[in-house]
C-alpha positions in Angstrom: -1.6 60.4 68.0 1.4 59.0 66.3 0.6 55.8 64.4 2.9 52.7 64.0 3.3 51.1 60.6 4.8 47.6 61.1 6.9 46.1 58.3 6.3 42.6 56.9 8.7 41.7 54.2 7.6 38.8 52.0 11.1 38.7 50.5 14.1 36.5 50.9 16.6 39.4 50.7 15.3 42.5 52.5 17.8 44.5 54.5 16.6 43.6 58.0 16.6 39.8 58.0 14.3 39.4 61.1 11.5 41.1 59.1 11.5 38.5 56.4 8.6 36.0 56.4 7.2 33.4 54.0 3.6 33.7 53.0 2.6 30.8 55.2 4.1 32.5 58.2 2.7 35.9 57.5 -0.7 35.6 59.3 1.0 34.7 62.6 3.5 37.6 62.3 0.7 40.0 61.4 -1.3 38.9 64.3 1.5 39.5 66.7 2.3 42.9 65.3 -1.3 44.0 65.7 -1.4 42.6 69.2 1.7 44.8 70.0 -0.2 47.9 68.8 0.5 48.3 65.1 -2.2 50.4 63.4 -0.9 49.8 59.9 0.7 46.6 58.4 3.0 47.3 55.4 3.4 44.3 53.1 6.4 44.4 50.8 7.3 41.8 48.2 10.4 43.5 46.7 13.6 44.4 48.6 14.7 48.0 48.1 17.9 47.7 50.1 21.1 49.1 48.4 22.2 46.8 45.6 18.9 44.8 45.5 18.0 43.2 42.2 14.8 43.9 40.3 11.9 41.5 40.7 9.4 40.7 37.9 5.8 41.7 38.4 4.4 38.2 38.5 7.0 37.2 41.2 6.0 40.2 43.3 2.3 39.2 42.9 3.1 35.5 43.7 4.5 36.6 47.1 1.7 39.1 47.9 -1.4 37.3 46.7 -1.9 34.6 49.3 -1.4 37.2 52.1 -3.7 39.8 50.6 -6.4 37.2 49.8 -6.4 36.0 53.4 -6.3 39.5 54.9 -8.5 39.8 58.1 -6.2 41.8 60.4 -7.7 44.7 62.4 -4.9 47.0 61.2 -5.0 49.0 58.0 -3.5 47.1 55.0 -0.6 48.9 53.3 1.2 47.5 50.3 4.7 48.7 49.4 4.8 48.7 45.6 5.8 50.9 42.7 3.5 49.1 40.2 0.0 50.2 39.2 -0.9 46.7 38.2 -0.2 45.4 41.7 -2.4 48.2 43.1 -5.2 47.1 40.8 -4.8 43.4 41.8 -4.7 44.1 45.5 -7.7 46.3 45.3 -9.6 43.6 43.4 -8.7 41.1 46.2 -9.0 43.2 49.4 -10.8 46.5 48.5 -9.4 49.9 49.7 -5.9 49.9 51.2 -2.9 52.3 51.6 -0.5 52.4 48.6 3.1 52.9 49.8 5.1 53.9 46.7 8.8 54.6 47.2 8.9 56.3 43.8 6.0 58.7 44.3 4.7 57.6 40.9 7.9 58.1 39.0 8.6 54.4 38.3 5.2 53.7 36.7 3.5 56.4 34.7 0.1 54.8 35.4 0.4 54.8 39.2 -1.0 58.2 40.2 -3.9 57.9 37.8 -4.7 54.5 39.1 -4.6 55.6 42.7 -6.8 58.6 42.0 -9.3 56.5 40.0 -9.7 54.0 42.8 -9.8 56.7 45.5 -7.0 55.2 47.6 -4.8 56.9 50.2 -1.2 57.1 49.1 2.3 57.4 50.5 4.7 59.4 48.3 8.3 58.9 49.1 11.3 60.9 47.8 14.2 58.9 46.2 16.6 59.1 43.4 17.7 56.3 41.1 17.3 52.7 42.1 18.8 50.4 44.7 22.0 50.0 42.6 22.5 53.7 41.9 21.0 55.7 44.7 24.1 55.8 46.9 25.9 57.8 44.2 23.0 60.3 43.9 23.3 62.2 47.2 24.4 65.6 45.9 21.9 68.4 46.7 23.5 71.7 45.8 20.7 73.7 47.4 20.7 71.5 50.5 18.8 68.2 51.0 15.9 69.7 53.0 15.1 72.6 50.5 15.3 69.9 47.7 12.7 67.9 49.5 10.4 70.9 49.9 10.7 71.6 46.2 10.1 68.0 45.3 6.9 67.7 47.4 5.6 71.0 46.0 5.8 69.5 42.6 4.3 66.2 43.8 1.3 68.1 45.4 0.4 69.4 42.0 0.7 66.0 40.4 -1.5 64.5 43.2 -4.2 67.1 42.7 -4.1 66.6 38.9 -4.5 62.8 39.4 -7.4 63.2 41.9 -5.5 61.9 44.9 -7.2 63.5 47.9 -5.4 61.8 50.7 -1.6 61.4 50.6 1.2 61.0 53.1 4.7 62.5 52.8 7.8 60.4 53.3 11.2 62.1 52.9 12.8 58.8 52.1 15.5 58.3 54.7 18.4 56.2 53.3 17.3 56.6 49.7 19.9 58.8 47.9 20.9 60.5 51.2 24.1 60.3 53.2 24.0 59.5 56.9 24.5 63.2 57.7 21.7 64.2 55.4 19.4 61.7 57.0 20.0 63.2 60.5 19.6 66.7 59.1 16.2 65.7 57.6 15.1 64.5 61.0 16.3 67.6 62.8 14.5 69.8 60.2 11.4 67.8 59.7 9.3 70.8 60.7 10.2 72.3 57.2 7.8 69.7 55.7 4.8 70.5 58.0 3.8 73.3 55.6 2.2 70.7 53.2 -0.4 69.9 55.9 0.0 66.2 55.2 0.9 63.4 57.5 4.6 62.7 57.6 5.9 59.1 57.6 9.4 58.3 58.8 11.1 55.0 57.9 14.3 55.0 60.0 14.1 51.6 61.7 17.4 49.7 61.6 18.7 51.5 58.6 22.5 51.9 58.1 22.7 55.5 59.1 21.3 54.9 62.6 24.3 52.8 63.5 21.9 50.7 65.6 20.4 53.6 67.4 16.8 53.5 66.0 15.5 55.0 69.2 17.4 58.2 68.6 16.0 58.5 65.1 12.5 57.9 66.3 12.8 60.5 69.1 14.0 63.2 66.7 11.2 62.3 64.3 8.6 62.5 67.0 9.9 65.8 68.4 9.9 67.4 64.9 6.5 66.4 63.8 6.3 62.8 62.4 2.8 61.3 62.3 3.7 57.7 61.3 6.7 55.6 62.2 7.5 52.6 59.9 9.1 50.0 62.2 10.2 46.5 62.7 9.8 46.5 66.5 6.4 47.7 67.4 6.7 47.4 71.2 10.0 49.4 71.2 8.5 52.1 69.0 5.4 52.4 71.2 7.6 52.8 74.2 9.7 55.5 72.5 6.5 57.3 71.6 5.2 57.2 75.2 8.6 58.3 76.6 9.1 61.1 74.1 5.6 62.5 74.5 6.1 62.6 78.3 
């Protein structure tokens, strides 16, 4: 069964404006997303849209802390962060949760060891550079999909060394990929099934879809996605039902 991960952006500047909420509004939003059928709620306190500025650790935690401390949703808690210190703080507040790291441990050398030590499930995403440089890093001489296969072969070794038993693969649509490369990844998603790991696809409302998120989700479902990271839970659920039929 394909799971839906719903996005809650605790930021003032995330790419998709309707997903932004203040901490005091978060509980109501989370409740409505769960009622619509979200199995996972992904909290993010730093925007990773193209051109986004860096955010200091304490500001990231200031945005996250009140929501994490009040967590009582029936869905699995996921936190979108690249910092091991944030992982430790969330764990101290809320216990086990899903770590969603867009850098696959590359931005913080302590991340993988921390996740392994705490026994947490982990999402490893492929990217290059940062929000200000990634659009200029889309050259893959061997092809984008073979590059992803090689990247996750290397990550699988790192995860094993760090003691991470449960991890999810995210090809990182929109992160150092052209629109054409994003569509190619969706059409060849089967190439990534060999890792025998759940595949997460975050295509919702990204630039390359041109407003056609449903097309991206249909391709993802048909080619083996296990988790869809979305803004509109009801629409994603409908696409899953229609595509599976």
